[in-house]
N, C-alpha and C positions, 0 to 999 in steps of 0.2 A: 504494499499499499504506499502511496506517496507520502513522503515526510511532511508535506505541507497541509495534511489534514489535520485540523485542530481537535483539541479535546472535546470541545462541545460537539463537533461533527461526529466524532467516534461515539459519544454518548448517544446521540440521536440514532445513529445507525444500529447501536445495540439495542436501543428501545424498539426500533422497527423489527429487528430480528427477533426479539422476545415476543413482539405481538404476533408475528407471522407463526412462530412456533406454538404460541398458545392457540391460534386459530386452527392449526393443523391438528394439534392434540385434541381439541374439542370436537372437530368433525371427522376425523380419521376413523373412530369406531363406528360411526353412523354410515359412512359411505363406502368403507373398505378400500379396495384397490380402485383408485379413480380411472384406471384404464379399462375397467369392467363396468363402468356406468354408462348406461345407454341414453340417448335422447329420445325425443318424442317419436322419432321413426324407428327406433330400436337399434340404432347404429352406435357402436362403441367408437371411442376416440380413434383407434387405428383405422377404422373404416371411413372416418370423416376427414382426416388430415390429407389424404391424397386428392381428394376433391378441393379441399381449401388451397392447397398449394397451386392447383391449376387455375383456380379462381384468382388468387392474388397475382400469379404470373401474367395473366391476361390484362388485369387491371393495371398492373405496373407498365406493361408494355404499352398500353394506350396512353397512359399518363406521360411516359417519356416521349412519345411521338407528339402529344399535344403540347408539351412544354417546349420541345425544340422548334415548333412552328411559332410559339409565342415568342421565344428568343429571337428568331429570325425576323418577326414582325417588329419588334422593338428596335432592332438594329437597323432595319431598313428605314424606319421612320427617323431614327437618329441621323442617318446618313444624309437624308434629304432635307432635315430641318436647318433652317438658317438662324434659328434663335437659341442663343446660349443656354437660357434657363430651361428651355424645352429639351434641348439635347442632354443636359444634366439630369433632368427628371427620368428621361428615357434610359440613360445609362443606369440610374439606380434601380429602375424596374427590371432591366435586363440582368443585373447582378443578382437581384432577389430571386428571380425565377431560375437563373443559372445554379444558385446554390441548392435549390430544390432538385434540379436536374441531376447535379452531381451526387446527391444523396441517393437518388434512385439508381443511377448508373453503378454505384458502388455496392449495391446489394449482391452478395454472392449467389452462386447457384444454389438453390434451395431444394431440400428434399422433403418428403412428408413429415420426417421427424423434426424438422425445423419449425413446423407450423403449429399454431394454436389450433386445438381440436374444436374450439367453439366458434371461431370467426375466421375470416380469410385475412389474416395477419400473422406475420412470422412471431415466433415467441420473443425474439430480441427487441421487437418493437412494442412489447407490453412492459409496463412498469407502474409503480405506485406514484412516481413523480414524473408527470408528462414533460417531455422535452420536444425539441423539433424532430426527434426520431422515434419517440415513444408515445404511447397512448394507452388509456385503460381498455381492457376488454369489457364491454357492457354487458356481457353475459355472466361475468363473475357476480355471484349473488351478493357479496359483501359490498362491492363498490355500487352495484345497482341500487342496493338499499340506501346507501349514502347519498346518491344522487337524488333519490325520491325525497329524502329527508331535507336536502337542500332546497328542492323545488317546492316543498310545502312551506318551508320558512319563507322563501321569497314571496310565495302566494299569499301568505298570511300578512307580510308587511304591506304588501300591494293593497290589500284590502282594507288594511288600517289606514293607510295614507290617503286612499282615494274613495273610501267607503264602498269598495266593490264596483264603482262605476268604470266602465271601459273607457280607456283614453282614446281620444280621436287620432287617427293615423296622421303623421306629418304630411303636410302638403308636398306634393312632388316638386323637385327644383326645376324651374323652367329651363328648357333647353333652347339654345339659339337656333334660328332658321338656317344659318350658314356660318362658317368661320373662314377667315382670311388670315394665314400665317403672317407673322412679322418677318422682317429681314428681306423683303422683296425689293426689287428695284422700283423706282417711281413708274416706269412703264408697265412692270408686271403687276404692281398694285392697281394701277388704273384699269388695266385689262381684266383683272380679277373682279374688281368692283362692278365694272360694267356687266360682267357675265352674270353675277349674282343678282343684279339690279333687273335684269330681264325676268328672273324667277320671282323675286320679291320686290316689286316696284315700290311698295309703301313701307318698306323696312327701314329701320334706323340702325346706325352704327354705334356700337359701344365698345370700350375696351374690355377684353376678355382674359382668360387664363393664359399663362406663359407669352404674354405680349401680343397675343392675337387680337384681331378685329373680329367682333362677333355682330351678326345682324339679328335683331329681334323685332318684334311687332311694334308698330308705332304707338300703339296704346299702352305698351309695357313701360 
């Protein structure tokens, strides 16, 4: 274990370990061998894991392809943008999705034994403290009960604060009729404005996000 782990962190880990051992000791006599516990369809864990690894692999492949297309889109928009702030925002978005892509690409070749028997996620992506690579298995009874308790607390607080009255949905943010990017030459700007004027002759020009000119209704 790394020497940088503090005494407080070690104590916390020991408490978590003791809690887990207590849970196992309590339920072990009741459930026996977990590999012999069947689901609603009568399937044992060893029967479910091969299906789960196929499902996860298919989902991962689709997600990798989707994110690669998203990265290419961000990079293409960045290359044609002439606005510095917009290019910086696009670079930031590209880095964010590239990080997710690397995580998916680094997943090793999985076998059925690597999978959770209750959901289409590998065991190494399950944990009690969720991170970018970990999440709870919602099928686990103790965690599901905890989520239900938290939901009841939130629901009760909402009812006390608002007397149970449903809150109106926020009004949707108005969208511009069209947008003209900044950084164009004067001739390009005039040409673009003439083009959108033919589509929206009564629109008015406003300053938009990332230095763009946005066209909205005259009454807005």
